[in-house]
N, C-alpha and C positions, 0 to 999 in steps of 0.2 A: 455481405454488407446489408444495411437496413436503410431503406429509403435512399439508396444510392450514395450513402454517406461513406467517406473514407475515414476509417477508424484505426488509429494508431495505438499500439500498446508499447509503453516505454518501461523497461525494467532496469533500474539503476543498480549497479553492482561494483562497488569499489574493491580494490585489492586489499586495502588496509581495513582492519577491524579492531577496535579497542577491546571489546568484551570477549570475543571468541576468535582465535586465530584462523584466518582464511575461511571465515564463516560462510560466505556465499557459495563456496564449492565444497564445503565439508559434506561428507556422505550422511544422508538421513535415510534410514531404511534401505541402504544400498544404492542411493541415487544422490547426485549433487543437489544441494539445497535449491540452487537457482533453476534446476531442471523442472521442478514442479510448476513454477510460474510460467516458464517458457511453454511447456507442454499444454497447459490449460489455455493459455492465450492462443496457441495455434489451433486448438480444438474449437474455439469460439466460432459461432456461426456469423458473427458480425465483424470481428477484427480482421483486417486484411494486410496488416504489416506489424511485425513484432521486432522491436529493436532493443538490444541490450546496450546500455551506455556503461563503459568500463575503461579503466586505465591499466588493466592487468592483462598480460598475455595469456595466462592460463585460463582465466575466466573467458577471454575471447575464444580460445580454442574449444572449451567445453560448451559455450553458448552456441557456437556454429555447429557442433556435433548434434545438438538437440534441435537445431532448425531455426535459430534466431539470426537475424542480421545484427551486426555489431558496428557501433560508432565509437571510435576511440575518444575517450574523455581527456581533455587537457589537465595537466597537473593541478592547476589552480582551482579546478572544479572537483578534485578528488581528495580534498583535505577533510578532516573531521568536522570542521566548522562550515564547510561549503553547503549552502542551501540546495535542496533537491530541485527547487523550482528553476534554479539557474542551469542545472543539468538538462531539464526539459527544454528550456529555451535554446540550449546548445544543440540538442537533437533536432528541434524544429528548424533552426537556421541551417544545419547541415543538410537536412532533407530538402529544404527549399532550393538549395544549390543543385539538387538532383531533380527538381521540378515535381516534388511530391509535397503537397500541402494538405494535411489532414483536416477533416471537419470536426473530429472528436479525438480527444486524447484520453487514454486510460492509463494511469500510473499503477503498476503492479510491483510492489516491493517484494524482493525474493525471500524476505523473512516471514512471509505468510504462506507457507506451503499447503495449508489445509483449505484455503480458498478454492472453491470448486468452479468448474466451467459454467455451471448453472448460475452461480453467484455473479460471475462476470457478465453473462448475457442478460440476466435479470436487471442488473444495475445499469447496463447500457440502455435497455428498454425504458427504465425509469427516467433516465435523463431525456431521452428523445420523445417520450410520450407525455411529458408533463411540463408545466410552466416553471422552469427552474434554470439556474445557471451552472449548477454543479451537483454532483452526487458524491457522498463520502460514506464509506463503510463504517459502521459503528456496532458496538455491543452494549447491552444493557448493564448498568452497574449501580444499583441502588445504594451500595455500601458507601458511596462517596458522602452520604449524609452523616456517616459516623466518622468523618475525617477530623483530625486534630492538627494543630500547629503547636510548637513549643515556644512559649514566651517565658524568658528567664529559664526556670527549670520545670515549669508546670505545663500540663496539657490544657489547651484552650480549643474548644470546638470551632470549626470553620463555619458551620451553619448554626441555626437556632438550636438551643438546647432541647427543645421539644422533640426533635428527631431522635435524640439519644434514648428516649423512652418509648419509641415506637417499634413495633415488630417489623422485620424486613419486608413482609408482604403488604404492610400498610404504608410503606414509604412511597412518595411520588417517584416515578421512573426517571432515571437519568441515563444518559448515553455517553460513551467514550469512543472517540475514533479508534478503530482497531488496526489501522495501518494496512489493511488488505486491499482496499479499492478507493481510488480517487479518479473522478471523471469530470471533464469539462471540455471547453473548446479553446483553441489558441487565442481567440480574441478576449475571452473572459479571463483566461490565465494572465494575460499581459495587463489587463485592466486592473485586476485585484492583486496581482503578483502572487497568486496561489489559488487554492481550491475553496477557500472559505469566503463566500460571497453573500450578497443580500438574500439570494434565493438558493440556498444549498439544501438539497433533500438528503435525508438519511437513508442508507440501505442497511437495514438491521440484520445482523448475522448472529447466530448462536455462538456461545463461548467456545465450543469445540472447533469451530472453523475460524475463530478470531485470534488464534495463537500467533503472537508476534515474537519470533525467536530472537532473544537478546542475551540469554545466558545458558549455562549447561542444563539447568532444570527444564527450561523451555524445550531444549533438544530432546531430552528424555521423554517429556510429556507428549511431544509431537510424534515421536517414534512409536510410542505405545498406541496412540490413536490411529496412526497409519497402518500399523500391523493388525489392528482389529478389523 
């Protein structure tokens, strides 16, 4: 713990997956995908409870093997359109019945296997040592300035045309949430219904630790990096 704070890690893992069948427990470099997030959460010097929220019996079994507690997720929170924040509230309500009320919540999505334990601990310190309401993991992506939409049949730039003539290294920096880390408190989460608040700090991560596995190519890339 840090400053005697109770810090809860929530790892959401549905059994269903549109893009990749049984994605959360598919083997990545010989280990179930969800195991990477569980193991690093357990290695954290600040997190004192690691909970997997799932509707799936096989995910439950694997999560317990790797050392996580499991809270059974109701069917209405396990659909494709179910917001993750509602899953977090369900976990909080379930733990409140067990007299466990965390001071801080860190959401660790299992699709970010290259997030390190140092990332987790550094992001927690960022939240607790600064004037902020939340911390969100991000990666730099200047190429957004070169984005287009299609109007009719033609490409139309999203941003000012001047950016299309600029070199990448001269573009202003932009950041995208990478899905790896979200941290806040129960009070703030209920106030804003999520992690994007008036005072959300970025935790900037490099591209190689920002992989968010969504398709087969992501799996291949992640496996190459892990084996290195």
